[in-house]
C-alpha positions in Angstrom: -21.8 37.9 18.9 -20.7 36.4 22.6 -21.6 32.7 21.7 -19.3 33.1 18.1 -16.3 34.2 20.0 -17.0 31.0 22.4 -17.1 28.6 19.6 -13.8 29.3 17.8 -12.1 28.9 20.8 -13.3 25.0 20.0 -12.4 25.6 16.8 -9.1 25.4 16.8 -8.7 22.8 19.2 -10.8 21.3 16.3 -8.2 22.3 14.3 -5.4 21.8 16.2 -6.2 17.8 16.8 -6.6 17.0 13.1 -2.9 18.6 13.2 -1.8 16.2 15.8 -3.4 13.0 14.8 -0.6 12.8 12.2 2.6 13.9 14.5 4.9 11.7 13.7 6.1 10.0 16.9 10.3 9.9 15.3 9.6 13.8 14.4 13.2 15.1 15.7 14.7 12.3 13.3 12.8 13.2 10.5 14.3 16.5 11.4 17.3 15.2 11.2 17.3 13.6 8.5 15.9 17.1 6.3 19.2 18.6 7.7 21.2 15.7 5.9 21.4 13.9 9.5 23.3 10.6 9.0 22.8 9.1 12.5 19.1 9.6 12.2 18.3 9.0 8.5 19.6 5.5 10.0 17.6 5.5 12.6 14.7 5.9 10.2 16.1 3.6 8.1 16.5 0.6 11.1 12.7 1.3 11.7 10.9 1.4 8.8 13.6 -1.0 6.7 11.6 -4.8 7.3 7.7 -3.1 6.5 8.8 -1.6 4.0 10.7 -4.8 2.4 7.9 -6.9 2.9 5.4 -4.5 1.2 8.2 -4.3 -1.8 7.9 -7.8 -1.9 4.5 -8.7 -2.0 4.5 -6.4 -5.0 7.2 -7.7 -7.4 7.1 -11.1 -5.2 11.4 -11.1 -5.6 13.5 -10.9 -2.8 16.2 -9.7 -4.5 14.7 -7.2 -6.2 12.2 -6.0 -3.4 15.3 -5.7 -1.3 17.3 -3.4 -4.2 13.5 -1.5 -4.7 13.7 -0.8 -0.4 17.3 0.7 -0.7 16.0 2.9 -3.5 13.1 3.6 -1.9 15.1 5.1 1.1 18.2 7.1 -0.6 14.7 9.0 -2.9 12.6 9.3 0.1 15.4 10.8 1.6 16.1 13.0 -1.5 13.2 14.9 -1.4 12.3 14.1 2.3 12.0 18.1 2.4 8.5 17.6 -0.4 7.1 15.2 3.0 4.4 17.9 3.9 3.5 15.2 7.4 -0.6 16.1 6.1 0.0 12.0 6.2 2.4 10.2 8.6 5.7 9.7 7.2 5.4 6.1 6.7 2.3 6.5 4.7 4.3 8.6 3.3 7.5 6.6 2.2 5.2 3.1 1.8 3.9 5.2 -0.8 7.3 5.3 -2.3 7.9 1.8 -2.1 4.9 0.9 -3.3 5.0 3.2 -6.7 8.9 2.3 -7.4 7.7 -1.6 -6.9 5.2 -1.1 -10.0 7.4 0.4 -11.8 9.9 -2.0 -11.8 7.1 -4.7 -12.1 5.9 -2.5 -15.1 9.6 -2.8 -16.7 8.8 -6.7 -16.8 5.8 -6.6 -18.8 2.9 -5.0 -18.3 0.4 -5.0 -15.1 -2.4 -6.5 -15.7 -2.2 -7.7 -19.0 -2.2 -11.5 -17.6 -5.6 -10.1 -16.0 -8.4 -11.3 -18.5 -6.3 -13.9 -20.2 -6.9 -16.6 -17.9 -10.2 -18.6 -19.6 -13.2 -18.8 -16.8 -12.6 -15.7 -14.9 -15.1 -13.4 -14.8 -16.8 -11.3 -11.9 -19.5 -13.4 -10.8 -18.7 -11.1 -7.7 -22.7 -10.8 -8.1 -23.4 -14.6 -7.3 -24.7 -15.1 -2.9 -23.0 -18.2 -2.7 -19.3 -17.6 -3.6 -19.5 -14.3 -1.8 -20.6 -16.1 1.2 -18.6 -19.6 0.6 -16.1 -19.5 3.2 -12.3 -21.6 3.2 -10.8 -22.6 7.0 -7.4 -21.5 6.1 -4.4 -20.3 8.2 -3.5 -16.5 7.0 -0.1 -17.9 6.1 -1.8 -20.1 3.8 -3.4 -18.0 2.1 0.2 -15.2 1.9 1.9 -18.2 0.4 -2.0 -18.8 -2.5 -1.6 -14.5 -3.7 2.2 -15.0 -4.5 1.5 -17.5 -7.0 -1.2 -15.5 -8.6 -0.2 -13.4 -11.6 0.8 -10.4 -10.7 -1.9 -8.4 -12.0 -4.2 -10.3 -9.5 -1.4 -10.3 -6.7 -0.7 -6.8 -6.4 -4.7 -5.8 -6.8 -4.8 -7.7 -3.3 -1.8 -6.6 -1.6 -2.5 -3.1 -1.8 -5.7 -3.5 -0.5 -5.8 -6.2 1.2 -1.9 -6.4 3.3 -1.6 -3.3 2.3 -5.0 -0.8 3.4 -5.2 0.8 0.6 -9.1 1.6 -0.7 -9.8 1.6 -4.1 -9.4 6.0 -4.2 -6.0 5.0 -3.2 -5.1 2.1 -5.7 -7.3 3.8 -8.3 -4.0 6.3 -8.1 -1.2 4.4 -8.2 -2.4 2.3 -10.3 -3.3 4.8 -12.7 -7.0 3.0 -12.8 -10.6 4.5 -11.5 -12.1 2.8 -9.0 -14.8 0.8 -10.6 -11.5 -0.3 -12.4 -9.6 -1.5 -9.4 -13.5 -2.9 -7.3 -14.0 -5.0 -10.2 -10.2 -6.9 -10.6 -10.3 -7.2 -6.7 -13.7 -9.1 -7.1 -11.6 -11.4 -10.0 -8.6 -11.7 -8.3 -11.0 -12.4 -5.2 -12.0 -15.7 -6.9 -9.2 -16.3 -8.6 -7.6 -16.4 -4.7 -10.5 -18.6 -3.8 -10.0 -21.2 -6.8 -5.9 -21.1 -5.9 -7.5 -22.1 -2.6 -9.2 -25.1 -3.3 -6.7 -26.3 -5.9 -4.5 -26.7 -2.5 
């Protein structure tokens, strides 16, 4: 009984630490946004607008469109900020809004993955050891530029996985596909990216 009593406080400490992991450093500004404080909203905008614009730009590949999406995403976030529960960081919550709006915008133009399987010679050859281990000496900027030149489907999967840091389960949820599809599409996208880098 005495031992059980000693364990409980440590459990509370662990639980408190888990909750603290998602404590935002700008929580006061987030609280201000929840009360409709425009100064707090402007401060949040200044903190996050560049990162959110870049996230959208990597998906839609159009600066004007990315700017519009970024602005709309902030308006949407401020309107539904009461739904932000704090289980993830505010930046991650906001980024998901930006990603979803960017994909919605893109899907209005055309089906996102319609062009992936239509490319002749692009197959899922990720089991090929030689292809997997092949390295190309390129700069980060060259990789980003090459990704921008890819068809939408390839660009999106690479951007979400490599640049935005989403895992396959998260990508599957965002794109309404299953995680195995996400993996196979990423393999194909990497092959297409290698091909593009070699061509340059």
